[in-house]
Phi, psi and omega in degrees: 000000181294332182282339181265148176282127179288135176240167177300314182299318180294317178298316181297315181297317180295319178298320178298317179296318178298317178300319179295318178297320181292326179284343182285342180062019180252013186266135175290163179298321180297315178292327180302314179299313181299313183295319179294320177297317179294321178300318178298317179298317183292320178296317177299314179302312182296318177298319178296317178298317180297315180295318179295317178296320178298319178296318179296316182294318179299320179295319179296314178298319178297317179300323179279356181072027180262349187243000000 
């Protein structure tokens, strides 16, 4: 996935898949560590994207005099 640009939707979809894997109880301890670390990366990415989008939308609304 290093060749593709990460988007919020891709990160969210991957996070959803990880959650399904974690809920299946079929993950080895080795895989569990890798999946939890990846989930943290994805959550951080999504939170950053949401904060950036919120800031941009707020700036646009302010510019339009709506806020």
